[in-house]
C-alpha positions as CSV (number, residue, x, y, z in Angstrom):
1,M,13.8,7.6,9.6
2,I,10.3,7.4,11.0
3,R,9.7,5.6,14.3
4,F,6.3,5.0,15.9
5,T,4.3,2.6,18.1
6,E,1.0,0.9,17.4
7,I,-1.2,-1.4,19.6
8,V,-2.2,-4.7,18.2
9,N,-6.0,-4.7,18.4
10,V,-6.7,-7.6,16.0
11,S,-8.2,-10.6,17.7
12,G,-5.5,-13.3,18.2
13,G,-2.6,-10.9,17.7
14,L,-0.2,-11.0,14.7
15,H,-1.0,-14.5,13.6
16,A,-0.9,-15.7,10.0
17,R,-3.7,-13.7,8.5
18,P,-2.9,-10.2,9.9
19,A,0.8,-10.9,9.5
20,S,0.2,-11.7,5.8
21,V,-1.8,-8.5,5.3
22,L,0.9,-6.5,6.9
23,V,3.8,-8.1,5.0
24,N,1.9,-7.7,1.7
25,K,1.3,-4.0,2.4
26,L,5.0,-3.4,3.4
27,N,6.3,-5.2,0.3
28,Q,4.6,-2.4,-1.8
29,Y,7.2,0.0,-0.5
30,G,10.9,0.3,-1.1
31,S,11.8,1.4,2.4
32,T,13.3,-0.9,5.0
33,V,10.8,-1.7,7.8
34,K,11.9,-3.1,11.2
35,I,9.3,-4.2,13.8
36,L,10.4,-4.2,17.4
37,Y,8.6,-6.1,20.1
38,Q,9.9,-6.7,23.6
39,N,13.5,-7.8,23.0
40,K,12.9,-9.0,19.4
41,Q,13.4,-7.4,16.0
42,A,11.8,-8.5,12.8
43,N,12.1,-7.7,9.1
44,G,8.6,-6.3,8.4
45,K,8.7,-7.8,4.9
46,S,9.1,-11.4,6.1
47,I,6.0,-13.2,7.2
48,L,8.0,-15.7,9.2
49,N,9.8,-12.9,11.0
50,V,6.6,-11.1,11.8
51,M,4.8,-14.2,13.1
52,A,7.9,-15.2,15.2
53,L,7.5,-11.9,17.2
54,G,4.5,-13.5,18.9
55,A,2.8,-10.1,19.4
56,K,-0.6,-10.6,21.0
57,T,-3.8,-8.5,21.2
58,G,-3.1,-5.5,23.3
59,D,0.6,-5.6,22.8
60,E,2.6,-2.6,21.6
61,V,4.9,-3.0,18.5
62,T,7.3,-0.3,17.3
63,F,8.0,0.3,13.7
64,E,11.3,1.8,12.3
65,I,11.0,2.8,8.7
66,E,13.8,4.2,6.5
67,G,13.9,5.0,2.8
68,S,12.6,7.3,0.1
69,D,8.9,6.3,0.7
70,E,9.1,6.0,4.4
71,Q,6.2,8.4,5.0
72,E,3.9,6.5,2.6
73,A,4.9,3.2,4.3
74,A,4.1,4.7,7.8
75,D,0.7,5.9,6.6
76,G,-0.1,2.5,5.1
77,I,0.8,0.8,8.4
78,R,-1.2,3.2,10.5
79,E,-4.2,2.7,8.2
80,L,-4.0,-1.1,8.6
81,F,-3.9,-0.8,12.4
82,Q,-6.9,1.6,12.3
83,R,-8.9,-0.8,10.3
84,D,-7.8,-3.8,12.4
85,F,-6.2,-5.3,9.3
86,A,-9.5,-5.5,7.3
87,V,-8.8,-5.7,3.6
């Protein structure tokens, strides 16, 4: 299992567009991805779950990834955050 934290730097937080970009990226991998924020947990492959977290700009979110391609999934997530979700 890989666990790491990222800071949401995209303007407006994890609203519909960045949540969609994140979910589309995560659905490319077979690994299970959980996103933890405050006292909430979301399935990273569900746009409704990700948006329901309500993570705002500047907030920290933690990812827990488990599966055969967990390293690739972690790298993909980190890349999205580094590019502020630009596609």
